[in-house]
N, C-alpha and C positions, 0 to 999 in steps of 0.2 A: 548442511548437508555436505556430506564429503564425497568427491567423485572419486570412482574407483575405476573408472574406464581409462583406457588408452588415450583417447582424445578428449579434450575439455569440452564440457557441454556448453551449448549455444543458449542463452537466456534472453528470451525476448523482454523489452519494456517499452513503455509510452514515454516518447520525449526525445531529445536528443542526448548524446553523449555529453557526461558531466551533470545530468539530471539527478536528483534525489532518489529516483527509482534506480539508477545505475549503482549509487552507493548501496541501495537495498540488495541488489543482485549479488554485490561483493560478499555482503553479511550473510545472505541465504546459500550462495553455492560457491563461495571460496574465492580467491584471488585468481585461479586458473581458469574461472569461467570467462566465455567470451560474451560480453554484453552486445546485444542485436536491437539497435533503436527501431520504433515504428511511430508514424504520427499520430496513430488513434489506438485506444484500448481493444476495439473490434479486431484490429489487425493483428495483435498481439495474440489474441486468443486464437484467430484463425492460424497465424503461424504455427502455434504448437499443435492444433490439430492436424493440420496437413502436412508436419514433419519438417518445416523449415527450420523451427527451434525444437530445442529438447524439454524447455521448460520456461516459464514466464515469472517474472517479479511484478506482482500488481499490487498496488496500493488499495486498501479496502476502507480504512477510516483515519481520520485525523482528530486529534484531540481537542481542536480548536473549532473545526468546521463539519466535524460529524462524518457520517458515512459516504463512500463514493458510490451512489446508487447505481450508476451504470455497471459497475463491476458487480455487484450483487445480483443484476439481471443477467449478465454474462455467466456466471457460475452456474446459473440453472440452464442456459441454453448450449452450453458446451459441455462435453464429456470429458472435463479435466477435474483432477483431484487435488486437493490442498495437502502438500507433502511437509511444508514447514512455515512459520512465521517469523517476523523480527519487527523490532521496533528502531525507526530512525530518528533521531532528534533533528527538527528541521532549525537549522542555523542559517539565516541569510545574510550574505555578504555583499558590500557595495564593490562592484568590479569594474573596471574601466580598461582601456587600451594603453599600453605602455607610454608613458610621457604625458597622459592626461591626468591633472591634478583635480583635487575636490573642488576647488574653486573655479575650475573651468565648466563645472557641469551645470546644464540648463535642465536636463531632462533625463530620467532614468527608465528604462524599460524592463518589464518582467511581467510573469504571469500574473493576471488580476488577484488571485489569491494571495501570492506573495506580496504584491504591493499592499494589500489590506492588512497585511500581518506587521507592517512597518510603517504606521501612521504616525507614531510618534517620532520617527526620524524625519518624517516629511513635514509634520508640524514645526519643527525645530529648524528646517532648511526651506521655507516657503519659496525660495528662488528656483528650486527643483521642481520640474513638473513630473508627475506620475504618468506613464505612458504604458498603457496595458500592450502585452505580446503574449503571443500562444503558449511559449514555455520558458523556464527560467533559464536553464542551459541555452536555449535556442537565442535567448536573447543576448548573452554573452557572443555566441557564435557570430550573431548579426552585426553586433557594434565593431567586432573585428573585421569581419568581411568588408563593410562600408567605410572602414576606419574613421570613425565618427570621433570628432575633436571635442564635443561639447556633450557627450553623453556617457551614461554608465549603465550597468545593469544589476539586478539583484538575482543572486544564484549560490548554490553550493559552492565551497572552496574547491571542490574537485573539478568544477568546470573552469576555472581560471587557466591552470597548466595545460588544460587541453586544447585551449584555442589560443594561448600565448598572452593571456591578459594579465592584469595587475590587481590585486585586491587593496582597496583603498581603505576600507573599514570592515572590520569582522562583527559579526553577532548585532546586527541592527534591527532585529526583530523585537516586536514590543513584550512578547511573552516568551520566557526560556521554556516553560511547561508546554512545548510545543512537539509533539511527536507524531509520527505516521506510522501505522501497522500495515505491514505487507505481507501478502501470501507468495509462496513459492508454490506453483501449479506445474503438474505433469500430466500427461495422458493417464487414464484409468489404467490402461494396458501396460504402462511401463512398470519394470520391476519395483518392490518396495524400496523404501530407503534404509540404510544400514541401521540396525538397533541402536538407540541413543545409550547413553551411560545409566547405569542400575539407580533408580531413585528419581528419574526424570519424570514429571508429570505431564500426562497427555491432555489436550484439549481436542474436542471434538465440535465440528460445525454441521449443523443439518439446516435442512429447509422442510417445511410441511404447510399443509392446509387443513383446516377443520371446518365443519358445517357451520354456517352462521346462525347458531342457536344459543340462547343464554346458558353461560357457563362453560362452553366448549373449550375456549382457550384457558380458563381456570383448571380444568380437569386435565388438559394437555400437560401443562406445567406441573401439575401435581405429579405425573408421572416421575419426574425429575425429584421433586422435593421430598416425596416419600422414600427416596433411595439415598437422601442426603448428598445429593450431587451439587455441586456449585455452578450456577447458571451465571456466567460472566457478561453476557450480551444478549439482547432481544432486538430484532429487527423486521418491523413491517413493510411489504412492498405491495403495491397493487396487482392483483391477479388480473391479468389481460383476459378480455372477453367476457369477464365477470365483475360488472361495476358494482364496487363497494364490498367486494370480498377480497381478501389479502393472503399473500404468502408470509410466512414468519421464518426468518433466519434466526438461528438460536446457536450459542457456543455454551458450552459447559466443560468442567474439568473431568475428565475420564475417558477411557477408552472402550469401545464396544468389544475388545477383547476381554474386560474385566466383567465380573457379574452384575454388579450395580447399573452400570451403564447398558450392558446388553439386556438386561430384565426392562429397564426404562425405555429403551428403545421398542421393545416388543410391545410394552404396555401403550406406548404412544401410538403404535401402528394400528393397534386395534380402534384408537378413536379417531385417527387422521384420515381424511380423504386420500392425501398424497403424503409420503414421507420419503426422503432422501438423505443419507449420508454425504456429505460433500467432501469429507476428509477428516482423519485423525491424526495429530501430529503433535511432537514435543511442544509444550507450551514455552514460549519464550520469556527469558528473564527480562524485567523491565530495569532500566537505571535511571536514576535521578541524574539531572543535569549536572555535569562536573564530574561525575564518577565513571564515564566511559568516553568513547570517540565521539567527536562532533565533526559534522561537515557543511 
């Protein structure tokens, strides 16, 4: 997204400065965007809704750990639209205060998910204890503020210079095919984004419900298949207040401005109890490891 206003936009994200979500902020909104950290996803959505922030960078799924279900629920609850997507390759780095050497480490702090993605490192170094902490970048901030001499942290490379720490080892994650998909969210009342380059494919995200009767979901998906629309993801979430009924979040390639997608959505609306378009946005290009920036 290109910022054409005089003042840089404020983009909220969950975590501390230097988190992978801040990396996504830069990719989604540009270097001039002002990152604004919040402790929880709920607070990020609220900040954009009440005008504290202009936009949000929100993770929606990870290639190893799947969907971030809380954020799917927030997409339905808040009146925010998806304006862009990006993929961030998750590169975990071992970080420590200046002067602390690798052989000094007896414990390493990080978010539980990050620790679980570096099991080969800990198997090879049993003298180092895995220590869960609330945030990757927050763990770097903590070991620096407390001047720990026997501890390190696992976080993005971007976190080290922010807090004056040192990277001891790079890319200690088990799987290099580790990517997180992020959405850029803005209020639905905000002006549309500048048109992308000619030929860029659009992706559309919708949520819908159907009656719990035989064949209902099959017929719903047929509305896309009959028009040769490429469905790239489907996710079910419990429908609150209606046990054993579900919301279906779905992504497909296409835009409601184009006849195939417009007709498919019209067909689906005839069968669905509820249908909402959460956003239509340029589909992000996916880069294999080693072909683009890593953080």
